[in-house]
HTML snippet that shows the backbone in 3Dmol.js (N, CA, C, O; Angstrom):
<script src="https://3Dmol.org/build/3Dmol-min.js"></script>
<div id="view" style="width:600px;height:400px;position:relative"></div>
<script>
const pdb = `
ATOM      1  N   ARG A   1      -7.288 -20.882-173.117  1.00  0.00           N
ATOM      2  CA  ARG A   1      -8.753 -20.674-172.615  1.00  0.00           C
ATOM      3  C   ARG A   1      -8.852 -19.577-173.725  1.00  0.00           C
ATOM      4  O   ARG A   1      -8.072 -18.640-173.901  1.00  0.00           O
ATOM      5  N   LEU A   2     -10.287 -19.977-174.633  1.00  0.00           N
ATOM      6  CA  LEU A   2     -10.587 -18.821-175.586  1.00  0.00           C
ATOM      7  C   LEU A   2     -12.122 -18.551-175.489  1.00  0.00           C
ATOM      8  O   LEU A   2     -13.067 -19.314-175.685  1.00  0.00           O
ATOM      9  N   VAL A   3     -12.081 -17.110-175.092  1.00  0.00           N
ATOM     10  CA  VAL A   3     -13.400 -16.651-174.861  1.00  0.00           C
ATOM     11  C   VAL A   3     -14.102 -15.622-176.212  1.00  0.00           C
ATOM     12  O   VAL A   3     -13.515 -14.682-176.746  1.00  0.00           O
ATOM     13  N   ASP A   4     -15.593 -16.157-176.571  1.00  0.00           N
ATOM     14  CA  ASP A   4     -15.761 -15.274-177.780  1.00  0.00           C
ATOM     15  C   ASP A   4     -16.021 -13.677-177.271  1.00  0.00           C
ATOM     16  O   ASP A   4     -16.398 -13.273-176.171  1.00  0.00           O
ATOM     17  N   VAL A   5     -15.782 -13.162-178.117  1.00  0.00           N
ATOM     18  CA  VAL A   5     -15.799 -11.911-177.961  1.00  0.00           C
ATOM     19  C   VAL A   5     -16.554 -10.880-178.904  1.00  0.00           C
ATOM     20  O   VAL A   5     -16.109 -11.127-180.024  1.00  0.00           O
ATOM     21  N   GLU A   6     -17.364  -9.973-178.995  1.00  0.00           N
ATOM     22  CA  GLU A   6     -18.154  -9.372-179.761  1.00  0.00           C
ATOM     23  C   GLU A   6     -17.954  -8.019-179.657  1.00  0.00           C
ATOM     24  O   GLU A   6     -18.372  -7.542-178.603  1.00  0.00           O
ATOM     25  N   TRP A   7     -17.428  -7.230-180.450  1.00  0.00           N
ATOM     26  CA  TRP A   7     -17.478  -5.736-180.073  1.00  0.00           C
ATOM     27  C   TRP A   7     -18.107  -4.971-181.300  1.00  0.00           C
ATOM     28  O   TRP A   7     -18.093  -5.336-182.476  1.00  0.00           O
ATOM     29  N   LYS A   8     -18.723  -3.706-180.708  1.00  0.00           N
ATOM     30  CA  LYS A   8     -19.579  -3.124-181.506  1.00  0.00           C
ATOM     31  C   LYS A   8     -18.880  -2.204-182.502  1.00  0.00           C
ATOM     32  O   LYS A   8     -17.820  -1.597-182.341  1.00  0.00           O
ATOM     33  N   ALA A   9     -19.828  -2.226-183.750  1.00  0.00           N
ATOM     34  CA  ALA A   9     -19.146  -1.631-184.985  1.00  0.00           C
ATOM     35  C   ALA A   9     -18.812  -0.084-184.425  1.00  0.00           C
ATOM     36  O   ALA A   9     -19.449   0.261-183.430  1.00  0.00           O
ATOM     37  N   ALA A  10     -18.016   0.711-184.901  1.00  0.00           N
ATOM     38  CA  ALA A  10     -17.734   1.974-184.511  1.00  0.00           C
ATOM     39  C   ALA A  10     -18.926   2.773-184.790  1.00  0.00           C
ATOM     40  O   ALA A  10     -19.230   3.726-184.073  1.00  0.00           O
ATOM     41  N   GLY A  11     -19.700   2.370-185.944  1.00  0.00           N
ATOM     42  CA  GLY A  11     -20.988   2.992-186.348  1.00  0.00           C
ATOM     43  C   GLY A  11     -22.320   2.703-185.432  1.00  0.00           C
ATOM     44  O   GLY A  11     -23.427   3.183-185.679  1.00  0.00           O
ATOM     45  N   ASP A  12     -22.093   2.047-184.601  1.00  0.00           N
ATOM     46  CA  ASP A  12     -23.133   1.634-183.457  1.00  0.00           C
ATOM     47  C   ASP A  12     -23.026   2.200-182.458  1.00  0.00           C
ATOM     48  O   ASP A  12     -24.105   2.249-181.868  1.00  0.00           O
ATOM     49  N   VAL A  13     -21.955   2.840-181.771  1.00  0.00           N
ATOM     50  CA  VAL A  13     -21.772   3.502-180.983  1.00  0.00           C
ATOM     51  C   VAL A  13     -22.569   4.623-180.416  1.00  0.00           C
ATOM     52  O   VAL A  13     -22.469   5.540-181.232  1.00  0.00           O
ATOM     53  N   THR A  14     -23.324   5.005-179.401  1.00  0.00           N
ATOM     54  CA  THR A  14     -24.052   6.283-179.336  1.00  0.00           C
ATOM     55  C   THR A  14     -23.415   6.741-177.993  1.00  0.00           C
ATOM     56  O   THR A  14     -22.662   6.061-177.296  1.00  0.00           O
ATOM     57  N   SER A  15     -23.918   8.238-177.702  1.00  0.00           N
ATOM     58  CA  SER A  15     -23.559   8.754-176.443  1.00  0.00           C
ATOM     59  C   SER A  15     -25.104   9.723-175.913  1.00  0.00           C
ATOM     60  O   SER A  15     -25.661  10.464-176.722  1.00  0.00           O
ATOM     61  N   PRO A  16     -25.560   9.575-174.644  1.00  0.00           N
ATOM     62  CA  PRO A  16     -26.683  10.151-174.198  1.00  0.00           C
ATOM     63  C   PRO A  16     -26.402  11.612-174.427  1.00  0.00           C
ATOM     64  O   PRO A  16     -25.374  12.159-174.028  1.00  0.00           O
ATOM     65  N   VAL A  17     -27.280  12.164-175.029  1.00  0.00           N
ATOM     66  CA  VAL A  17     -27.322  13.725-175.216  1.00  0.00           C
ATOM     67  C   VAL A  17     -28.752  14.353-174.463  1.00  0.00           C
ATOM     68  O   VAL A  17     -29.882  13.984-174.786  1.00  0.00           O
ATOM     69  N   LYS A  18     -28.526  15.143-173.637  1.00  0.00           N
ATOM     70  CA  LYS A  18     -29.861  16.046-173.211  1.00  0.00           C
ATOM     71  C   LYS A  18     -30.274  17.031-174.141  1.00  0.00           C
ATOM     72  O   LYS A  18     -29.375  17.760-174.561  1.00  0.00           O
ATOM     73  N   LEU A  19     -31.070  17.167-174.434  1.00  0.00           N
ATOM     74  CA  LEU A  19     -31.628  18.358-175.316  1.00  0.00           C
ATOM     75  C   LEU A  19     -33.160  18.778-174.709  1.00  0.00           C
ATOM     76  O   LEU A  19     -34.028  17.953-174.426  1.00  0.00           O
ATOM     77  N   LEU A  20     -33.270  20.039-174.595  1.00  0.00           N
ATOM     78  CA  LEU A  20     -34.174  20.762-173.879  1.00  0.00           C
ATOM     79  C   LEU A  20     -34.936  21.660-175.067  1.00  0.00           C
ATOM     80  O   LEU A  20     -34.357  22.393-175.868  1.00  0.00           O
ATOM     81  N   ILE A  21     -36.188  21.455-174.995  1.00  0.00           N
ATOM     82  CA  ILE A  21     -36.907  22.285-176.175  1.00  0.00           C
ATOM     83  C   ILE A  21     -38.059  22.904-175.352  1.00  0.00           C
ATOM     84  O   ILE A  21     -38.630  22.399-174.385  1.00  0.00           O
ATOM     85  N   ASP A  22     -38.289  24.130-175.948  1.00  0.00           N
ATOM     86  CA  ASP A  22     -39.541  24.957-175.395  1.00  0.00           C
ATOM     87  C   ASP A  22     -40.589  25.030-176.461  1.00  0.00           C
ATOM     88  O   ASP A  22     -40.148  25.411-177.545  1.00  0.00           O
ATOM     89  N   ALA A  23     -41.475  24.843-176.434  1.00  0.00           N
ATOM     90  CA  ALA A  23     -42.749  24.971-177.260  1.00  0.00           C
ATOM     91  C   ALA A  23     -43.862  24.934-176.935  1.00  0.00           C
ATOM     92  O   ALA A  23     -44.204  24.505-175.833  1.00  0.00           O
ATOM     93  N   VAL A  24     -44.748  25.411-177.895  1.00  0.00           N
ATOM     94  CA  VAL A  24     -46.133  25.826-177.474  1.00  0.00           C
ATOM     95  C   VAL A  24     -46.951  24.350-177.274  1.00  0.00           C
ATOM     96  O   VAL A  24     -46.737  23.312-177.901  1.00  0.00           O
ATOM     97  N   ASP A  25     -47.841  24.555-176.325  1.00  0.00           N
ATOM     98  CA  ASP A  25     -48.371  23.656-175.756  1.00  0.00           C
ATOM     99  C   ASP A  25     -49.680  23.448-176.530  1.00  0.00           C
ATOM    100  O   ASP A  25     -50.663  24.173-176.378  1.00  0.00           O
ATOM    101  N   LYS A  26     -49.612  22.216-177.522  1.00  0.00           N
ATOM    102  CA  LYS A  26     -50.684  22.108-178.525  1.00  0.00           C
ATOM    103  C   LYS A  26     -50.789  20.621-178.679  1.00  0.00           C
ATOM    104  O   LYS A  26     -49.784  19.915-178.587  1.00  0.00           O
ATOM    105  N   PRO A  27     -51.771  20.213-178.869  1.00  0.00           N
ATOM    106  CA  PRO A  27     -51.848  19.122-179.450  1.00  0.00           C
ATOM    107  C   PRO A  27     -50.906  18.366-180.514  1.00  0.00           C
ATOM    108  O   PRO A  27     -50.709  18.933-181.589  1.00  0.00           O
ATOM    109  N   GLY A  28     -50.372  17.236-180.293  1.00  0.00           N
ATOM    110  CA  GLY A  28     -49.730  17.042-181.530  1.00  0.00           C
ATOM    111  C   GLY A  28     -47.983  17.189-181.310  1.00  0.00           C
ATOM    112  O   GLY A  28     -47.142  16.425-181.784  1.00  0.00           O
ATOM    113  N   ILE A  29     -47.767  18.216-180.582  1.00  0.00           N
ATOM    114  CA  ILE A  29     -46.521  18.569-180.422  1.00  0.00           C
ATOM    115  C   ILE A  29     -45.298  17.428-180.276  1.00  0.00           C
ATOM    116  O   ILE A  29     -44.331  17.217-181.007  1.00  0.00           O
ATOM    117  N   LEU A  30     -45.754  16.745-178.972  1.00  0.00           N
ATOM    118  CA  LEU A  30     -44.968  15.555-178.719  1.00  0.00           C
ATOM    119  C   LEU A  30     -44.879  14.852-179.866  1.00  0.00           C
ATOM    120  O   LEU A  30     -43.722  14.724-180.266  1.00  0.00           O
ATOM    121  N   ALA A  31     -45.687  14.373-180.505  1.00  0.00           N
ATOM    122  CA  ALA A  31     -45.666  13.408-181.765  1.00  0.00           C
ATOM    123  C   ALA A  31     -45.156  13.825-182.914  1.00  0.00           C
ATOM    124  O   ALA A  31     -44.949  13.046-183.844  1.00  0.00           O
ATOM    125  N   SER A  32     -44.914  15.033-182.969  1.00  0.00           N
ATOM    126  CA  SER A  32     -44.180  15.684-184.045  1.00  0.00           C
ATOM    127  C   SER A  32     -42.667  15.758-183.624  1.00  0.00           C
ATOM    128  O   SER A  32     -41.751  15.423-184.375  1.00  0.00           O
ATOM    129  N   LEU A  33     -42.509  16.210-182.406  1.00  0.00           N
ATOM    130  CA  LEU A  33     -40.989  15.964-182.233  1.00  0.00           C
ATOM    131  C   LEU A  33     -40.641  14.476-182.362  1.00  0.00           C
ATOM    132  O   LEU A  33     -39.787  14.198-183.204  1.00  0.00           O
ATOM    133  N   SER A  34     -41.176  13.493-181.655  1.00  0.00           N
ATOM    134  CA  SER A  34     -41.070  12.084-181.732  1.00  0.00           C
ATOM    135  C   SER A  34     -40.616  11.542-183.150  1.00  0.00           C
ATOM    136  O   SER A  34     -39.844  10.613-183.390  1.00  0.00           O
ATOM    137  N   SER A  35     -41.380  12.467-184.125  1.00  0.00           N
ATOM    138  CA  SER A  35     -41.437  11.794-185.628  1.00  0.00           C
ATOM    139  C   SER A  35     -40.177  12.339-186.066  1.00  0.00           C
ATOM    140  O   SER A  35     -39.395  11.587-186.649  1.00  0.00           O
ATOM    141  N   VAL A  36     -39.887  13.499-185.872  1.00  0.00           N
ATOM    142  CA  VAL A  36     -38.602  13.861-186.530  1.00  0.00           C
ATOM    143  C   VAL A  36     -37.237  13.258-185.660  1.00  0.00           C
ATOM    144  O   VAL A  36     -36.273  12.813-186.283  1.00  0.00           O
ATOM    145  N   ILE A  37     -37.257  13.288-184.396  1.00  0.00           N
ATOM    146  CA  ILE A  37     -36.133  12.373-183.820  1.00  0.00           C
ATOM    147  C   ILE A  37     -36.238  10.749-184.534  1.00  0.00           C
ATOM    148  O   ILE A  37     -35.173  10.192-184.797  1.00  0.00           O
ATOM    149  N   SER A  38     -37.119  10.267-184.732  1.00  0.00           N
ATOM    150  CA  SER A  38     -37.115   9.008-185.455  1.00  0.00           C
ATOM    151  C   SER A  38     -36.713   8.855-186.782  1.00  0.00           C
ATOM    152  O   SER A  38     -36.162   7.868-187.270  1.00  0.00           O
ATOM    153  N   SER A  39     -37.040   9.941-187.356  1.00  0.00           N
ATOM    154  CA  SER A  39     -36.499   9.940-188.715  1.00  0.00           C
ATOM    155  C   SER A  39     -35.022  10.149-189.044  1.00  0.00           C
ATOM    156  O   SER A  39     -34.508  10.033-190.156  1.00  0.00           O
ATOM    157  N   VAL A  40     -34.467  10.453-187.976  1.00  0.00           N
ATOM    158  CA  VAL A  40     -32.767  10.317-188.262  1.00  0.00           C
ATOM    159  C   VAL A  40     -32.321   9.631-187.356  1.00  0.00           C
ATOM    160  O   VAL A  40     -31.435  10.010-186.591  1.00  0.00           O
ATOM    161  N   ASN A  41     -32.845   8.591-187.324  1.00  0.00           N
ATOM    162  CA  ASN A  41     -32.891   7.092-186.431  1.00  0.00           C
ATOM    163  C   ASN A  41     -31.956   7.281-185.473  1.00  0.00           C
ATOM    164  O   ASN A  41     -30.835   6.771-185.452  1.00  0.00           O
ATOM    165  N   VAL A  42     -32.610   8.302-184.376  1.00  0.00           N
ATOM    166  CA  VAL A  42     -31.819   8.516-183.294  1.00  0.00           C
ATOM    167  C   VAL A  42     -32.956   8.142-182.102  1.00  0.00           C
ATOM    168  O   VAL A  42     -34.068   8.670-182.119  1.00  0.00           O
ATOM    169  N   ASN A  43     -32.528   7.109-181.000  1.00  0.00           N
ATOM    170  CA  ASN A  43     -33.414   6.521-179.660  1.00  0.00           C
ATOM    171  C   ASN A  43     -33.671   7.452-178.856  1.00  0.00           C
ATOM    172  O   ASN A  43     -32.765   8.236-178.576  1.00  0.00           O
ATOM    173  N   ILE A  44     -34.839   7.593-178.336  1.00  0.00           N
ATOM    174  CA  ILE A  44     -35.118   8.392-177.454  1.00  0.00           C
ATOM    175  C   ILE A  44     -35.016   7.597-176.259  1.00  0.00           C
ATOM    176  O   ILE A  44     -35.581   6.505-176.194  1.00  0.00           O
ATOM    177  N   SER A  45     -34.214   8.148-175.133  1.00  0.00           N
ATOM    178  CA  SER A  45     -34.005   7.144-173.798  1.00  0.00           C
ATOM    179  C   SER A  45     -35.239   7.620-172.865  1.00  0.00           C
ATOM    180  O   SER A  45     -35.998   6.909-172.208  1.00  0.00           O
ATOM    181  N   THR A  46     -35.221   8.912-172.986  1.00  0.00           N
ATOM    182  CA  THR A  46     -36.242   9.517-171.589  1.00  0.00           C
ATOM    183  C   THR A  46     -36.774  10.594-172.327  1.00  0.00           C
ATOM    184  O   THR A  46     -36.139  11.245-173.156  1.00  0.00           O
ATOM    185  N   ALA A  47     -37.930  10.765-172.017  1.00  0.00           N
ATOM    186  CA  ALA A  47     -38.824  12.070-172.348  1.00  0.00           C
ATOM    187  C   ALA A  47     -39.828  12.408-171.124  1.00  0.00           C
ATOM    188  O   ALA A  47     -40.744  11.809-170.559  1.00  0.00           O
ATOM    189  N   THR A  48     -39.150  13.766-170.987  1.00  0.00           N
ATOM    190  CA  THR A  48     -40.149  14.429-169.798  1.00  0.00           C
ATOM    191  C   THR A  48     -40.907  15.903-170.294  1.00  0.00           C
ATOM    192  O   THR A  48     -40.275  16.816-170.825  1.00  0.00           O
ATOM    193  N   VAL A  49     -42.368  15.944-170.018  1.00  0.00           N
ATOM    194  CA  VAL A  49     -42.771  17.466-170.621  1.00  0.00           C
ATOM    195  C   VAL A  49     -43.525  17.683-169.529  1.00  0.00           C
ATOM    196  O   VAL A  49     -44.298  16.959-168.901  1.00  0.00           O
ATOM    197  N   ASN A  50     -43.128  18.945-169.388  1.00  0.00           N
ATOM    198  CA  ASN A  50     -44.049  20.030-168.283  1.00  0.00           C
ATOM    199  C   ASN A  50     -44.593  20.971-169.176  1.00  0.00           C
ATOM    200  O   ASN A  50     -44.044  21.497-170.145  1.00  0.00           O
ATOM    201  N   SER A  51     -46.023  21.165-168.632  1.00  0.00           N
ATOM    202  CA  SER A  51     -46.625  22.383-169.109  1.00  0.00           C
ATOM    203  C   SER A  51     -46.572  23.475-168.215  1.00  0.00           C
ATOM    204  O   SER A  51     -46.156  23.469-167.056  1.00  0.00           O
ATOM    205  N   THR A  52     -47.074  24.495-168.928  1.00  0.00           N
ATOM    206  CA  THR A  52     -47.168  25.775-168.104  1.00  0.00           C
ATOM    207  C   THR A  52     -48.493  26.384-167.841  1.00  0.00           C
ATOM    208  O   THR A  52     -49.259  25.711-168.531  1.00  0.00           O
ATOM    209  N   GLU A  53     -49.060  27.125-167.334  1.00  0.00           N
ATOM    210  CA  GLU A  53     -50.310  27.801-167.585  1.00  0.00           C
ATOM    211  C   GLU A  53     -50.336  28.738-168.651  1.00  0.00           C
ATOM    212  O   GLU A  53     -51.417  29.041-169.157  1.00  0.00           O
ATOM    213  N   ASP A  54     -49.102  29.309-169.113  1.00  0.00           N
ATOM    214  CA  ASP A  54     -49.443  30.339-170.227  1.00  0.00           C
ATOM    215  C   ASP A  54     -49.157  29.227-171.455  1.00  0.00           C
ATOM    216  O   ASP A  54     -48.690  29.729-172.477  1.00  0.00           O
ATOM    217  N   LYS A  55     -49.313  28.221-171.469  1.00  0.00           N
ATOM    218  CA  LYS A  55     -49.670  27.288-172.432  1.00  0.00           C
ATOM    219  C   LYS A  55     -48.410  26.936-173.355  1.00  0.00           C
ATOM    220  O   LYS A  55     -48.471  26.871-174.583  1.00  0.00           O
ATOM    221  N   LYS A  56     -47.070  26.682-172.462  1.00  0.00           N
ATOM    222  CA  LYS A  56     -46.098  26.397-173.281  1.00  0.00           C
ATOM    223  C   LYS A  56     -45.470  24.932-172.530  1.00  0.00           C
ATOM    224  O   LYS A  56     -45.756  24.477-171.422  1.00  0.00           O
ATOM    225  N   SER A  57     -44.793  24.548-173.264  1.00  0.00           N
ATOM    226  CA  SER A  57     -44.176  23.165-172.882  1.00  0.00           C
ATOM    227  C   SER A  57     -42.792  22.937-172.541  1.00  0.00           C
ATOM    228  O   SER A  57     -42.035  23.132-173.492  1.00  0.00           O
ATOM    229  N   HIS A  58     -42.263  22.598-171.512  1.00  0.00           N
ATOM    230  CA  HIS A  58     -40.647  22.643-171.763  1.00  0.00           C
ATOM    231  C   HIS A  58     -40.485  20.870-171.607  1.00  0.00           C
ATOM    232  O   HIS A  58     -40.962  20.210-170.685  1.00  0.00           O
ATOM    233  N   ILE A  59     -39.830  20.432-172.555  1.00  0.00           N
ATOM    234  CA  ILE A  59     -39.672  19.259-173.232  1.00  0.00           C
ATOM    235  C   ILE A  59     -38.016  18.707-173.044  1.00  0.00           C
ATOM    236  O   ILE A  59     -37.011  19.189-173.567  1.00  0.00           O
ATOM    237  N   THR A  60     -38.111  17.652-172.209  1.00  0.00           N
ATOM    238  CA  THR A  60     -36.530  17.210-172.012  1.00  0.00           C
ATOM    239  C   THR A  60     -36.416  15.929-172.591  1.00  0.00           C
ATOM    240  O   THR A  60     -37.098  14.950-172.285  1.00  0.00           O
ATOM    241  N   PHE A  61     -35.542  15.978-173.425  1.00  0.00           N
ATOM    242  CA  PHE A  61     -35.187  14.389-174.224  1.00  0.00           C
ATOM    243  C   PHE A  61     -33.740  14.265-173.738  1.00  0.00           C
ATOM    244  O   PHE A  61     -32.831  15.088-173.629  1.00  0.00           O
ATOM    245  N   ILE A  62     -33.856  12.722-173.437  1.00  0.00           N
ATOM    246  CA  ILE A  62     -32.494  12.399-173.345  1.00  0.00           C
ATOM    247  C   ILE A  62     -32.474  11.471-174.672  1.00  0.00           C
ATOM    248  O   ILE A  62     -33.363  10.642-174.862  1.00  0.00           O
ATOM    249  N   LEU A  63     -31.518  11.644-175.481  1.00  0.00           N
ATOM    250  CA  LEU A  63     -31.101  10.967-176.921  1.00  0.00           C
ATOM    251  C   LEU A  63     -29.793  10.198-176.997  1.00  0.00           C
ATOM    252  O   LEU A  63     -28.734  10.623-176.534  1.00  0.00           O
ATOM    253  N   GLU A  64     -29.946   9.035-177.616  1.00  0.00           N
ATOM    254  CA  GLU A  64     -28.871   8.649-177.830  1.00  0.00           C
ATOM    255  C   GLU A  64     -28.231   8.839-179.475  1.00  0.00           C
ATOM    256  O   GLU A  64     -28.740   8.271-180.441  1.00  0.00           O
ATOM    257  N   VAL A  65     -27.273   9.560-179.545  1.00  0.00           N
ATOM    258  CA  VAL A  65     -26.746  10.190-180.813  1.00  0.00           C
ATOM    259  C   VAL A  65     -25.265   9.694-181.031  1.00  0.00           C
ATOM    260  O   VAL A  65     -24.448   9.561-180.120  1.00  0.00           O
ATOM    261  N   LYS A  66     -25.053   9.462-182.251  1.00  0.00           N
ATOM    262  CA  LYS A  66     -23.805   8.567-182.878  1.00  0.00           C
ATOM    263  C   LYS A  66     -22.730   9.621-182.676  1.00  0.00           C
ATOM    264  O   LYS A  66     -21.657   9.315-182.155  1.00  0.00           O
ATOM    265  N   ASP A  67     -23.071  11.196-183.188  1.00  0.00           N
ATOM    266  CA  ASP A  67     -21.944  12.190-183.156  1.00  0.00           C
ATOM    267  C   ASP A  67     -22.544  13.361-183.294  1.00  0.00           C
ATOM    268  O   ASP A  67     -23.744  13.390-183.566  1.00  0.00           O
ATOM    269  N   LYS A  68     -21.770  14.583-183.120  1.00  0.00           N
ATOM    270  CA  LYS A  68     -22.248  15.870-183.199  1.00  0.00           C
ATOM    271  C   LYS A  68     -22.602  16.391-184.604  1.00  0.00           C
ATOM    272  O   LYS A  68     -22.910  17.570-184.776  1.00  0.00           O
ATOM    273  N   SER A  69     -22.556  15.539-185.553  1.00  0.00           N
ATOM    274  CA  SER A  69     -23.056  16.023-186.954  1.00  0.00           C
ATOM    275  C   SER A  69     -24.677  15.545-186.679  1.00  0.00           C
ATOM    276  O   SER A  69     -25.607  16.348-186.754  1.00  0.00           O
ATOM    277  N   GLN A  70     -24.820  14.374-186.411  1.00  0.00           N
ATOM    278  CA  GLN A  70     -26.224  13.804-186.006  1.00  0.00           C
ATOM    279  C   GLN A  70     -27.087  14.696-185.196  1.00  0.00           C
ATOM    280  O   GLN A  70     -28.246  15.044-185.422  1.00  0.00           O
ATOM    281  N   LEU A  71     -26.510  14.921-184.467  1.00  0.00           N
ATOM    282  CA  LEU A  71     -27.073  15.922-183.230  1.00  0.00           C
ATOM    283  C   LEU A  71     -27.470  17.184-184.149  1.00  0.00           C
ATOM    284  O   LEU A  71     -28.634  17.565-184.276  1.00  0.00           O
ATOM    285  N   SER A  72     -26.308  17.815-184.806  1.00  0.00           N
ATOM    286  CA  SER A  72     -26.769  19.179-185.333  1.00  0.00           C
ATOM    287  C   SER A  72     -27.870  18.905-186.478  1.00  0.00           C
ATOM    288  O   SER A  72     -28.943  19.507-186.431  1.00  0.00           O
ATOM    289  N   GLY A  73     -27.639  18.155-187.318  1.00  0.00           N
ATOM    290  CA  GLY A  73     -28.774  17.682-188.012  1.00  0.00           C
ATOM    291  C   GLY A  73     -30.268  17.794-187.591  1.00  0.00           C
ATOM    292  O   GLY A  73     -31.215  18.345-188.153  1.00  0.00           O
ATOM    293  N   LEU A  74     -30.171  17.012-186.281  1.00  0.00           N
ATOM    294  CA  LEU A  74     -31.596  16.875-185.889  1.00  0.00           C
ATOM    295  C   LEU A  74     -31.944  18.111-185.274  1.00  0.00           C
ATOM    296  O   LEU A  74     -33.124  18.452-185.362  1.00  0.00           O
ATOM    297  N   THR A  75     -30.977  19.003-184.542  1.00  0.00           N
ATOM    298  CA  THR A  75     -31.450  20.304-183.950  1.00  0.00           C
ATOM    299  C   THR A  75     -31.912  21.076-184.968  1.00  0.00           C
ATOM    300  O   THR A  75     -32.932  21.644-184.578  1.00  0.00           O
ATOM    301  N   GLN A  76     -31.627  21.386-186.166  1.00  0.00           N
ATOM    302  CA  GLN A  76     -31.937  22.138-187.210  1.00  0.00           C
ATOM    303  C   GLN A  76     -33.143  21.734-187.648  1.00  0.00           C
ATOM    304  O   GLN A  76     -33.864  22.640-188.066  1.00  0.00           O
ATOM    305  N   LYS A  77     -33.562  20.671-187.674  1.00  0.00           N
ATOM    306  CA  LYS A  77     -34.964  20.007-188.350  1.00  0.00           C
ATOM    307  C   LYS A  77     -36.179  20.266-187.049  1.00  0.00           C
ATOM    308  O   LYS A  77     -37.361  20.585-187.181  1.00  0.00           O
ATOM    309  N   ILE A  78     -35.435  20.013-185.848  1.00  0.00           N
ATOM    310  CA  ILE A  78     -36.186  20.534-184.652  1.00  0.00           C
ATOM    311  C   ILE A  78     -36.866  21.726-184.494  1.00  0.00           C
ATOM    312  O   ILE A  78     -38.034  21.838-184.123  1.00  0.00           O
ATOM    313  N   VAL A  79     -36.026  22.699-184.815  1.00  0.00           N
ATOM    314  CA  VAL A  79     -36.284  23.991-184.814  1.00  0.00           C
ATOM    315  C   VAL A  79     -37.189  24.408-185.701  1.00  0.00           C
ATOM    316  O   VAL A  79     -37.948  25.331-185.408  1.00  0.00           O
ATOM    317  N   GLN A  80     -37.246  23.703-187.076  1.00  0.00           N
ATOM    318  CA  GLN A  80     -38.206  24.242-188.123  1.00  0.00           C
ATOM    319  C   GLN A  80     -39.495  23.899-187.905  1.00  0.00           C
ATOM    320  O   GLN A  80     -40.409  24.393-188.566  1.00  0.00           O
ATOM    321  N   LEU A  81     -39.705  22.920-186.849  1.00  0.00           N
ATOM    322  CA  LEU A  81     -41.114  22.612-186.605  1.00  0.00           C
ATOM    323  C   LEU A  81     -41.950  23.915-185.817  1.00  0.00           C
ATOM    324  O   LEU A  81     -41.575  24.680-184.929  1.00  0.00           O
ATOM    325  N   GLU A  82     -43.306  23.794-186.594  1.00  0.00           N
ATOM    326  CA  GLU A  82     -44.268  24.763-186.141  1.00  0.00           C
ATOM    327  C   GLU A  82     -44.345  24.467-184.580  1.00  0.00           C
ATOM    328  O   GLU A  82     -44.351  23.332-184.103  1.00  0.00           O
ATOM    329  N   GLY A  83     -44.410  25.795-183.766  1.00  0.00           N
ATOM    330  CA  GLY A  83     -44.618  25.420-182.450  1.00  0.00           C
ATOM    331  C   GLY A  83     -43.254  25.244-181.816  1.00  0.00           C
ATOM    332  O   GLY A  83     -43.464  24.998-180.629  1.00  0.00           O
ATOM    333  N   VAL A  84     -42.311  25.253-181.992  1.00  0.00           N
ATOM    334  CA  VAL A  84     -41.025  25.203-181.272  1.00  0.00           C
ATOM    335  C   VAL A  84     -40.410  26.450-181.309  1.00  0.00           C
ATOM    336  O   VAL A  84     -40.028  27.014-182.334  1.00  0.00           O
ATOM    337  N   LEU A  85     -40.294  27.000-179.814  1.00  0.00           N
ATOM    338  CA  LEU A  85     -39.601  28.204-179.332  1.00  0.00           C
ATOM    339  C   LEU A  85     -38.200  28.319-179.419  1.00  0.00           C
ATOM    340  O   LEU A  85     -37.584  29.256-179.925  1.00  0.00           O
ATOM    341  N   LYS A  86     -37.607  27.025-178.745  1.00  0.00           N
ATOM    342  CA  LYS A  86     -36.361  27.302-178.522  1.00  0.00           C
ATOM    343  C   LYS A  86     -35.505  26.012-178.202  1.00  0.00           C
ATOM    344  O   LYS A  86     -36.066  25.275-177.392  1.00  0.00           O
ATOM    345  N   VAL A  87     -34.432  25.623-178.594  1.00  0.00           N
ATOM    346  CA  VAL A  87     -33.854  24.103-178.354  1.00  0.00           C
ATOM    347  C   VAL A  87     -32.430  24.432-177.990  1.00  0.00           C
ATOM    348  O   VAL A  87     -31.538  24.960-178.654  1.00  0.00           O
ATOM    349  N   SER A  88     -32.454  24.086-177.052  1.00  0.00           N
ATOM    350  CA  SER A  88     -31.041  23.900-176.104  1.00  0.00           C
ATOM    351  C   SER A  88     -30.474  22.773-175.649  1.00  0.00           C
ATOM    352  O   SER A  88     -31.217  21.824-175.399  1.00  0.00           O
ATOM    353  N   ARG A  89     -28.923  22.637-175.432  1.00  0.00           N
ATOM    354  CA  ARG A  89     -28.574  21.507-174.393  1.00  0.00           C
ATOM    355  C   ARG A  89     -28.183  21.708-173.145  1.00  0.00           C
ATOM    356  O   ARG A  89     -27.934  20.749-172.414  1.00  0.00           O
TER     357      ARG A  89
END
`;
const viewer = $3Dmol.createViewer("view");
viewer.addModel(pdb, "pdb");
viewer.setStyle({}, {cartoon: {color: "spectrum"}});
viewer.zoomTo();
viewer.render();
</script>
């Protein structure tokens, strides 16, 4: 008996990574972050935003990344965004 099997190519395999971002709570910050994430072909599985009374946003993303290099490049781009205060895992 033969069963058709299809394997994902090595380049298609991703892993979920949690990224924590502290930013200034201002209009467009989530759009800016989403745009940068999309620009490096990373998928957002989950996004959670909590705003504080002192105009800060605590943003948690679960991202599907291919490897450490992709994550590192993305983190560097996020840190450069205006309004981003801190990025951590």
